[in-house]
C-alpha positions, 0 to 999 in steps of 0.5 A: 194337295188337299183332304175334306172334313169326312175324311178328317173326321174319319183321321182324327177317330182313326188315331185315336184308334189306332192306325194309319189314315189310308186316305191321308195315306193316298194323298201323301203319295199323289202329293210325292207323284207330284213333286216327282216328276216336278223334278224330273 
């Protein structure tokens, strides 16, 4: 799973300003779902 440069840039800005970067949350959810399916 990976994020692109634009997502990285905006996630960094959001970290400074405060809040949760939605792009990374979505990628982490995808990774979690894939991992759980692999375990099954």
